[in-house]
C-alpha positions as CSV (number, residue, x, y, z in Angstrom):
1,M,17.2,4.9,-27.3
2,S,16.7,7.7,-24.8
3,A,18.7,10.0,-27.0
4,L,16.2,9.6,-29.8
5,V,13.1,10.3,-27.7
6,P,12.5,14.0,-27.1
7,E,12.4,15.0,-23.5
8,R,9.1,16.1,-22.2
9,T,8.7,19.7,-21.2
10,P,7.6,20.4,-17.6
11,A,4.1,21.2,-18.9
12,Q,3.9,17.9,-20.8
13,R,4.9,16.0,-17.7
14,L,2.1,17.7,-15.7
15,D,-0.3,16.8,-18.5
16,A,0.8,13.2,-18.4
17,Y,0.2,13.2,-14.6
18,V,-3.3,14.6,-15.2
19,E,-4.1,11.8,-17.7
20,T,-3.0,9.2,-15.2
21,L,-5.0,10.7,-12.3
22,R,-8.1,10.8,-14.5
23,R,-7.7,7.1,-15.3
24,L,-7.5,6.3,-11.6
25,N,-10.6,8.4,-11.0
26,A,-12.4,6.2,-13.6
27,F,-11.6,3.2,-11.4
28,G,-13.4,5.0,-8.6
29,L,-10.3,6.0,-6.8
30,T,-10.4,9.2,-4.6
31,G,-7.1,8.9,-2.8
32,G,-3.7,7.3,-3.1
33,H,-0.3,6.9,-1.5
34,V,2.6,8.0,-3.7
35,M,5.3,5.8,-2.1
36,I,8.4,7.1,-3.9
37,G,8.2,10.8,-3.1
38,D,11.0,13.3,-3.1
39,P,11.1,17.1,-2.6
40,G,11.0,17.6,-6.4
41,L,7.8,15.7,-6.6
42,F,6.3,17.9,-3.9
43,D,6.8,20.9,-6.2
44,R,5.1,19.1,-9.1
45,I,2.1,18.2,-7.0
46,D,1.8,21.8,-5.9
47,E,1.8,22.8,-9.5
48,L,-0.9,20.3,-10.3
49,E,-3.1,21.6,-7.4
50,A,-2.6,25.2,-8.5
51,R,-3.8,24.2,-12.0
52,G,-6.9,22.5,-10.5
53,D,-5.7,19.1,-11.8
54,L,-5.0,17.2,-8.6
55,T,-8.0,14.9,-8.7
56,V,-6.7,12.2,-6.4
57,R,-6.1,13.0,-2.7
58,C,-2.5,12.0,-2.0
59,V,-0.2,11.2,0.9
60,V,3.4,11.4,-0.3
61,P,6.1,9.7,1.8
62,L,9.7,10.6,1.3
63,L,11.6,7.6,0.0
64,Q,14.8,6.7,2.1
65,E,17.6,4.8,0.5
66,P,20.3,2.9,2.4
67,G,22.9,5.5,1.5
68,V,20.9,8.5,2.8
69,T,23.2,10.8,4.8
70,D,22.5,12.5,8.1
71,E,22.6,15.9,6.3
72,E,20.0,14.7,3.8
73,I,17.8,13.4,6.6
74,E,17.9,16.8,8.3
75,L,16.8,18.6,5.2
76,Q,13.9,16.2,4.8
77,L,12.7,16.4,8.4
78,A,12.0,20.1,7.7
79,L,9.4,19.0,5.0
80,R,7.1,17.1,7.4
81,D,4.3,19.6,7.1
82,R,4.5,20.3,3.4
83,G,1.2,19.9,1.7
84,G,-1.9,21.5,0.2
85,R,-5.6,21.1,0.3
86,R,-5.5,17.6,-1.4
87,W,-2.1,16.3,-0.5
88,R,0.4,16.2,2.3
89,A,3.8,14.8,3.3
90,G,4.5,13.7,6.9
91,A,5.6,10.1,6.1
92,A,8.8,8.3,5.3
93,K,9.1,5.2,3.1
94,F,11.7,2.4,3.5
95,F,12.6,-0.9,1.9
96,I,14.1,-3.5,4.2
97,D,14.0,-6.3,1.6
98,G,13.1,-7.2,-2.0
99,V,10.6,-9.7,-3.2
100,I,10.1,-13.4,-3.0
101,D,9.8,-13.9,-6.7
102,S,13.5,-12.8,-7.3
103,G,14.8,-14.5,-4.1
104,T,15.5,-11.1,-2.4
105,A,12.9,-11.2,0.3
106,W,14.5,-11.4,3.8
107,L,13.6,-14.7,5.5
108,F,14.2,-16.5,8.8
109,E,14.8,-19.7,6.9
110,P,16.4,-19.8,3.5
111,G,14.3,-20.8,0.5
112,P,15.0,-24.1,-1.2
113,G,17.7,-22.5,-3.2
114,G,19.4,-20.9,-0.2
115,E,18.1,-17.5,-1.0
116,G,16.5,-14.9,1.3
117,M,19.3,-14.4,3.9
118,H,20.1,-10.7,3.3
119,P,18.3,-7.5,3.9
120,Y,18.1,-4.6,1.4
121,W,19.8,-2.3,3.9
122,P,23.3,-3.7,4.3
123,D,23.3,-2.5,7.9
124,P,19.9,-3.1,9.5
125,D,20.9,-1.1,12.6
126,R,21.3,1.9,10.3
127,Y,17.8,1.3,9.0
128,A,16.5,1.3,12.6
129,E,18.4,4.5,13.3
130,V,16.9,6.3,10.3
131,V,13.4,5.1,11.2
132,A,13.9,6.5,14.7
133,R,15.1,9.9,13.3
134,F,11.9,10.3,11.3
135,A,9.6,8.8,13.9
136,H,10.9,11.2,16.6
137,A,10.3,14.1,14.2
138,G,6.6,13.1,14.0
139,F,6.7,11.2,10.7
140,Q,4.7,8.1,10.0
141,C,7.1,5.3,8.9
142,A,6.1,2.9,6.2
143,T,8.4,-0.1,5.4
144,H,8.3,-2.5,2.5
145,A,8.8,-5.9,4.3
146,I,7.8,-9.0,2.3
147,G,9.7,-11.8,4.0
148,D,9.0,-12.9,7.6
149,R,12.5,-11.8,8.8
150,A,11.9,-8.4,7.2
151,V,8.6,-8.0,9.0
152,A,10.3,-8.7,12.3
153,A,13.0,-6.1,11.6
154,A,10.4,-3.5,10.8
155,L,8.5,-4.3,14.0
156,D,11.7,-4.1,16.1
157,A,12.6,-0.7,14.6
158,Y,9.1,0.7,15.2
159,K,9.1,-0.6,18.8
160,A,12.4,1.0,19.5
161,A,11.5,4.3,17.8
162,G,8.0,4.7,19.2
163,R,5.1,6.6,17.6
164,H,5.3,10.4,17.9
165,G,2.8,11.4,15.2
166,N,-0.9,11.1,14.4
167,A,-0.6,8.0,12.2
168,P,0.5,4.5,13.1
169,H,3.7,3.1,11.6
170,R,2.9,0.6,8.9
171,I,4.3,-2.4,7.1
172,E,3.8,-2.9,3.4
173,H,3.1,-6.4,1.9
174,L,3.8,-8.9,4.7
175,E,3.6,-11.7,2.2
176,T,4.8,-14.5,4.6
177,L,4.2,-13.9,8.2
178,R,4.9,-16.0,11.3
179,D,2.6,-16.3,14.3
180,T,5.1,-14.4,16.4
181,E,5.0,-11.3,14.3
182,L,1.3,-11.6,13.6
183,A,0.6,-11.2,17.4
184,R,2.8,-8.2,17.6
185,L,0.9,-6.1,15.0
186,A,-2.1,-5.2,17.1
187,A,-0.2,-5.3,20.4
188,E,2.3,-2.8,19.2
189,G,-0.1,-0.7,17.2
190,V,1.5,-1.3,13.8
191,A,-0.8,-1.3,10.7
192,A,-0.6,-3.9,7.9
193,S,-0.9,-2.4,4.4
194,M,-1.6,-5.3,2.0
195,Q,-2.4,-5.8,-1.7
196,P,-4.9,-8.5,-2.6
197,L,-3.8,-8.6,-6.2
198,H,-0.2,-9.6,-5.1
199,A,-1.7,-13.1,-4.5
200,E,-2.7,-13.4,-8.2
201,G,-1.6,-16.7,-9.6
202,Q,-1.6,-18.5,-6.3
203,D,-4.8,-20.4,-7.4
204,E,-3.0,-21.9,-10.4
205,P,-1.9,-25.6,-10.0
206,G,1.6,-26.8,-10.6
207,P,4.9,-25.0,-10.3
208,F,4.7,-21.3,-9.3
209,N,7.7,-19.1,-8.7
210,W,6.4,-17.4,-5.5
211,R,5.7,-20.8,-3.9
212,D,8.8,-22.5,-5.3
213,R,11.1,-20.0,-3.6
214,L,9.8,-20.6,-0.1
215,Q,9.7,-23.4,2.4
216,P,6.3,-25.1,2.8
217,E,5.7,-23.5,6.2
218,Q,6.4,-20.1,4.7
219,V,3.9,-20.8,1.9
220,A,1.3,-21.8,4.5
221,N,1.9,-18.4,6.1
222,G,1.2,-16.5,2.9
223,F,-1.0,-13.4,2.6
224,R,-2.7,-13.8,6.0
225,W,-5.4,-11.2,5.5
226,G,-7.9,-13.1,7.5
227,D,-5.6,-13.8,10.5
228,I,-4.5,-10.2,10.6
229,Q,-8.0,-8.9,10.6
230,R,-9.0,-11.4,13.3
231,S,-6.0,-10.3,15.4
232,G,-7.4,-6.8,15.7
233,A,-4.7,-5.1,13.8
234,I,-5.4,-2.4,11.2
235,L,-5.7,-4.1,7.8
236,A,-5.7,-1.7,4.9
237,F,-5.9,-2.7,1.3
238,G,-4.3,-1.1,-1.8
239,S,-2.9,-2.0,-5.2
240,D,0.9,-1.3,-5.4
241,W,0.1,0.0,-8.9
242,P,1.7,0.0,-11.4
243,V,3.0,-3.5,-10.3
244,V,-0.6,-4.7,-10.6
245,S,-3.8,-3.1,-11.6
246,A,-5.0,-0.1,-9.7
247,D,-8.7,-1.3,-10.0
248,P,-10.1,-1.7,-6.5
249,R,-12.9,-3.9,-7.9
250,L,-10.4,-6.6,-8.7
251,G,-8.8,-6.3,-5.3
252,L,-12.2,-6.5,-3.6
253,A,-12.9,-9.7,-5.5
254,W,-9.5,-11.3,-4.7
255,A,-9.8,-10.4,-1.0
256,R,-13.0,-12.4,-0.8
257,L,-12.2,-15.2,-3.1
258,R,-8.5,-15.9,-2.9
259,R,-8.7,-16.9,-6.6
260,E,-9.3,-15.3,-10.0
261,P,-12.8,-13.9,-10.2
262,G,-14.9,-15.5,-12.9
263,H,-13.1,-18.8,-12.5
264,P,-15.0,-20.8,-9.8
265,E,-13.3,-24.0,-11.0
266,R,-10.0,-22.8,-9.5
267,T,-9.0,-23.8,-6.0
268,P,-8.6,-20.8,-3.7
269,F,-5.2,-20.2,-2.1
270,L,-5.5,-20.8,1.6
271,P,-9.2,-20.0,1.6
272,E,-9.3,-19.6,5.4
273,Q,-7.4,-16.3,4.8
274,A,-10.2,-14.8,2.7
275,V,-12.2,-11.9,4.3
276,S,-15.8,-11.0,4.3
277,A,-17.4,-8.5,1.8
278,E,-17.6,-6.0,4.7
279,V,-14.0,-6.4,5.7
280,A,-12.8,-6.2,2.1
281,L,-14.7,-2.9,1.6
282,A,-13.4,-1.5,4.9
283,G,-9.9,-2.3,3.7
284,Y,-10.3,0.1,0.8
285,T,-12.2,2.8,2.8
286,T,-12.3,3.1,6.6
287,E,-9.1,1.1,7.2
288,A,-7.3,3.0,4.4
289,A,-8.2,6.2,6.3
290,R,-7.0,4.7,9.6
291,V,-3.7,3.6,8.2
292,V,-2.8,7.3,7.5
293,G,-4.3,8.6,10.7
294,E,-7.2,10.3,8.9
295,D,-10.2,8.2,10.0
296,H,-11.7,11.3,11.6
297,L,-11.6,13.0,8.2
298,G,-12.4,10.3,5.6
299,G,-13.0,6.7,4.8
300,R,-16.8,6.9,5.1
301,I,-19.8,9.0,4.1
302,A,-21.0,11.0,7.1
303,P,-21.7,14.6,8.0
304,G,-18.5,16.6,8.6
305,M,-16.3,14.2,6.7
306,R,-14.5,14.9,3.5
307,A,-16.7,14.7,0.4
308,D,-14.7,11.9,-1.2
309,L,-16.9,9.2,-2.5
310,T,-17.4,6.6,-5.2
311,G,-20.7,5.6,-6.8
312,L,-20.8,2.1,-8.2
313,G,-23.4,0.3,-10.3
314,A,-24.0,-2.3,-7.6
315,D,-23.5,-2.5,-3.8
316,P,-19.9,-4.0,-3.4
317,V,-21.0,-5.9,-0.3
318,D,-24.1,-7.5,-1.7
319,C,-22.6,-8.1,-5.2
320,P,-21.3,-11.6,-5.7
321,A,-17.5,-11.4,-5.7
322,D,-17.1,-13.0,-9.1
323,E,-19.2,-10.2,-10.6
324,L,-17.3,-7.3,-9.0
325,P,-14.8,-6.7,-11.8
326,D,-17.7,-5.9,-14.1
327,V,-19.5,-3.5,-11.8
328,P,-19.4,-0.1,-13.5
329,T,-18.1,3.0,-11.8
330,R,-20.8,5.6,-12.1
331,L,-19.4,8.6,-10.2
332,T,-16.2,9.6,-8.4
333,V,-16.1,12.7,-6.2
334,V,-13.1,14.2,-4.5
335,D,-13.3,17.1,-2.1
336,G,-16.9,17.8,-3.4
337,E,-15.8,17.9,-7.0
338,I,-17.1,15.4,-9.6
339,V,-13.8,14.1,-11.1
340,F,-15.4,11.2,-13.1
341,R,-18.9,10.5,-14.3
342,S,-19.8,7.7,-16.6
343,E,-21.6,8.5,-19.9
């Protein structure tokens, strides 16, 4: 099939990026983390900015695969300070496991089918070694760690490597989390980057793939937003788009409800892990800035801060959570430029 589809020209690829960025602006998004970056993508982002079409402020981590060589690492370390007015590098992204839904999350105890006993990196010591290389060079490290054993491995690697840059190391997802690792997050200065919409479906009764692949205790430790926030750790929210919707209004609702908005008849999943309206909003604003070490630059509207802001048709704190998905986006401003305005 690929042989029958004409390949896009470089200009057409850039135009497609622009269309995507504008759709994100229409959701009210002013910034994002492009978690699968590579040096070639850096060049494309530079081109977008030169055209005046970079309408989402971006942090772009360099993706590290298990087979990365020492020579490749050295070349990437030299790219730490690449960036422009609205984008920057300075971070490295890792996967230490897969996902619960396919049985590839790394767990302390196997799921009912015996799954979850293997990490994504065949040699976890090599993962920790590569983390240390980037950390010592001043990079922020971000690790996809969904299973409880994966979270522990990421924390161990970060503790051994230390923090040598401006931003805290961070863990992505943490979908099942033991008390032991929960306590380590704040104590060791590691941020939790979580996605409320990854809990979609947990409010549905009956068999559910995510729950069916875990032990009951692991299910009970699922998506612990409330506990993480109460522990004092940084809790940042995002989408993981295109896995789920990029619309932050949906995420705000799920963070508060732990069920599908607009369906009060459904039973929230572990309702004690819901967060307040203020905490949910902070997850997408001030905490999102903290997680990349930029809370002195953005995440709130104040004199001297970046002019990145979103105007909604209702206060997202006062608005009932069930109504949030229908609140219109009126205005999106990035770097003082209006990048979206509703008709």
